Wavefront OBJ file of the C-alpha trace (Angstrom):
o trace
v 0.240 -0.144 0.014
v 1.497 3.270 -1.410
v 1.815 6.023 1.096
v -0.328 9.057 0.509
v -2.603 11.956 2.117
v -5.472 12.928 0.840
v -7.934 16.463 1.527
v -11.814 16.125 1.374
v -13.669 18.831 1.041
v -17.518 18.490 1.586
v -19.966 20.702 1.155
v -23.827 20.930 1.246
v -25.615 22.238 -1.614
v -27.002 25.690 -1.104
v -31.201 26.784 -0.401
v -32.948 25.386 -3.218
v -36.109 26.571 -4.930
v -38.772 25.980 -2.404
v -36.732 26.792 0.888
v -35.992 24.360 4.041
v -38.790 21.314 3.674
v -38.255 17.785 4.329
v -36.648 17.758 0.357
v -34.791 13.818 0.614
v -35.461 12.630 -2.686
v -37.477 15.761 -4.354
v -35.089 17.316 -7.186
v -35.701 20.972 -6.647
v -32.497 23.159 -7.974
v -30.741 25.496 -6.635
v -32.400 29.191 -5.418
v -31.075 32.089 -6.398
v -29.884 32.423 -2.715
v -28.448 29.173 -3.221
v -26.327 29.755 -6.185
v -25.248 32.964 -4.222
v -24.246 30.845 -0.920
v -22.430 28.215 -3.265
v -20.326 30.439 -5.124
v -19.966 32.758 -2.085
v -18.457 29.400 0.127
v -15.699 28.705 -2.135
v -12.423 31.366 -3.669
v -10.231 31.509 -6.368
v -7.851 30.105 -3.836
v -9.361 26.991 -3.514
v -7.227 24.208 -5.484
v -9.151 20.895 -5.734
v -7.809 18.185 -8.698
v -11.283 16.673 -8.615
v -14.946 17.222 -7.873
v -17.144 14.277 -7.071
v -20.911 15.129 -6.868
v -24.605 14.028 -5.777
v -26.372 13.559 -9.484
v -29.322 16.211 -7.851
v -30.187 19.272 -9.068
v -29.226 21.465 -6.412
v -26.035 19.715 -6.168
v -24.667 18.701 -9.904
v -25.188 22.403 -11.458
v -23.044 24.129 -9.025
v -20.268 21.391 -9.223
v -20.924 21.267 -13.308
v -19.957 24.891 -13.026
v -17.142 25.025 -11.033
v -15.596 22.101 -13.083
v -15.850 23.865 -15.954
v -14.797 26.894 -14.888
v -11.456 25.577 -13.512
v -10.784 22.509 -15.482
v -11.264 19.990 -13.226
v -12.601 16.871 -13.164
v -16.201 15.954 -12.496
v -17.276 12.620 -11.075
v -21.359 11.756 -10.284
v -22.106 9.473 -7.882
v -25.997 8.115 -7.599
v -25.027 6.696 -3.973
v -24.302 10.083 -2.403
v -28.195 10.749 -3.454
v -29.957 12.096 -0.232
v -31.851 9.921 1.972
v -35.419 9.489 0.537
v -37.818 10.390 3.511
v -41.039 9.262 1.886
v -44.103 10.901 3.049
v -42.203 13.607 4.598
v -40.854 14.684 1.526
v -41.943 18.081 -0.028
v -43.415 19.095 4.061
v -41.737 21.691 6.431
v -40.754 20.390 9.481
v -43.819 22.061 11.701
v -45.875 20.557 8.978
v -44.251 17.471 9.391
v -44.449 17.655 13.847
v -47.990 18.556 13.266
v -49.243 15.533 11.485
v -46.613 13.041 12.385
v -44.910 14.257 15.738
v -44.732 11.095 17.037
v -42.827 9.184 14.494
v -40.994 12.206 13.648
v -39.545 12.639 17.404
v -38.726 9.117 17.394
v -37.015 9.219 14.150
v -34.337 11.929 15.570
v -33.910 10.151 18.875
v -33.334 6.411 17.110
v -33.048 6.679 13.034
v -31.816 2.928 13.004
v -35.517 2.012 14.884
v -37.378 4.176 13.455
v -37.612 4.776 9.542
v -39.927 7.970 7.813
v -43.331 6.492 6.587
v -42.205 5.153 2.993
v -38.888 6.334 3.432
v -35.396 4.452 3.051
v -34.382 2.859 6.317
v -31.168 4.823 8.466
v -29.370 1.092 7.366
v -29.390 1.518 3.845
v -28.621 4.922 3.313
v -25.377 4.889 5.582
v -24.660 1.458 3.673
v -24.684 3.368 0.268
v -22.841 6.907 1.192
v -20.030 4.510 2.812
v -19.357 2.543 -0.002
v -18.924 5.506 -2.379
v -16.912 7.338 0.217
v -14.857 4.206 0.995
v -14.225 3.796 -3.162
v -13.476 7.705 -3.581
v -11.072 7.943 -0.774
v -9.047 4.914 -2.247
v -9.717 5.750 -6.171
v -8.674 9.628 -5.514
v -5.569 8.892 -2.535
v -3.706 11.625 -2.638
v -5.747 13.854 -3.693
v -7.024 17.070 -2.873
v -11.144 16.905 -3.687
v -14.335 18.427 -3.258
v -17.213 16.640 -3.020
v -20.686 18.471 -3.494
v -23.730 16.730 -1.631
v -26.389 16.621 1.286
v -26.723 17.228 5.062
v -27.492 13.519 5.559
v -24.325 12.485 3.389
v -22.341 15.007 5.012
v -23.694 13.236 8.583
v -22.577 9.791 7.633
v -19.342 10.142 6.081
v -18.708 12.445 9.284
v -19.690 9.621 11.355
v -17.710 7.492 9.347
v -14.691 9.547 10.287
v -15.338 9.786 14.099
v -16.925 6.405 15.040
v -20.051 8.021 15.773
v -22.949 5.300 15.676
v -25.390 5.058 13.314
v -28.713 5.335 16.368
v -26.540 9.131 17.218
v -25.074 9.865 13.245
v -28.097 12.085 12.278
v -28.177 14.619 15.402
v -24.393 14.098 15.660
v -23.375 17.602 13.563
v -25.375 20.463 12.119
v -24.963 21.228 8.695
v -26.342 24.306 7.629
v -26.800 25.162 3.521
v -23.286 25.505 1.874
v -21.035 23.921 4.896
v -17.984 23.001 4.281
v -16.219 19.989 6.259
v -12.712 18.836 5.593
v -11.213 15.458 6.398
v -7.941 14.500 5.718
v -6.867 10.693 5.098
v -3.458 9.059 5.702
v -2.876 5.763 3.989
v 0.215 3.999 4.907
v 1.689 0.550 5.645
v -0.058 0.415 9.102
v -3.628 1.137 7.565
v -5.773 4.241 7.007
v -6.232 7.114 9.673
v -8.621 9.629 8.501
v -9.476 12.572 10.545
v -12.051 15.656 10.398
v -9.911 18.619 10.408
v -12.487 21.467 10.037
v -16.402 21.522 10.086
v -18.703 24.622 9.208
v -17.391 27.888 7.501
v -14.423 26.587 5.638
v -13.038 29.112 3.132
v -9.414 28.775 1.616
v -7.450 26.852 4.201
v -4.777 24.649 3.836
v -3.950 21.308 5.835
l 1 2 3 4 5 6 7 8 9 10 11 12 13 14 15 16 17 18 19 20 21 22 23 24 25 26 27 28 29 30 31 32 33 34 35 36 37 38 39 40 41 42 43 44 45 46 47 48 49 50 51 52 53 54 55 56 57 58 59 60 61 62 63 64 65 66 67 68 69 70 71 72 73 74 75 76 77 78 79 80 81 82 83 84 85 86 87 88 89 90 91 92 93 94 95 96 97 98 99 100 101 102 103 104 105 106 107 108 109 110 111 112 113 114 115 116 117 118 119 120 121 122 123 124 125 126 127 128 129 130 131 132 133 134 135 136 137 138 139 140 141 142 143 144 145 146 147 148 149 150 151 152 153 154 155 156 157 158 159 160 161 162 163 164 165 166 167 168 169 170 171 172 173 174 175 176 177 178 179 180 181 182 183 184 185 186 187 188 189 190 191 192 193 194 195 196 197 198 199 200 201 202 203 204 205 206 207
């Protein structure tokens, strides 16, 4: 196993059209405010060797623009889609709480035991995101990579890095629109060591 150090910057999409809601697999594009949030979250001094993106409109259109402007290879990965919230999709948190408050509370308290009605299980979601994360961690070893994705996806990756139990992973970290996180992965004969370097408003910093 060749020694390498990789840096992965994860960024959540900006505000989509329609504003905050349980959106999940609902494929809304970015609003004008969302585009501004994303463009403001990166700077000319940011340097990446590759971009990996969710195929959903609120991610892929910004990722494509950035890749085109900077001449960076772009990889789309279906496994990075947001979790499917089933019957809750298209509703605000207040609407779901008013109509299905008990199940919503149960889901946030233990997403492994409680799945949104008609939605994707936490285990299935975690499995596909983890497969994607481990794939790109190996495929792009030694590079600086930007991953454009979703709040739930970022939580799953951070849970993997920080060894957070899946039961607590959905409520373990806040991921506002255009939030950036940085993960460093060091690979050597001794194994793979990954660490969360920064989380929040990360701009143009270097590892």
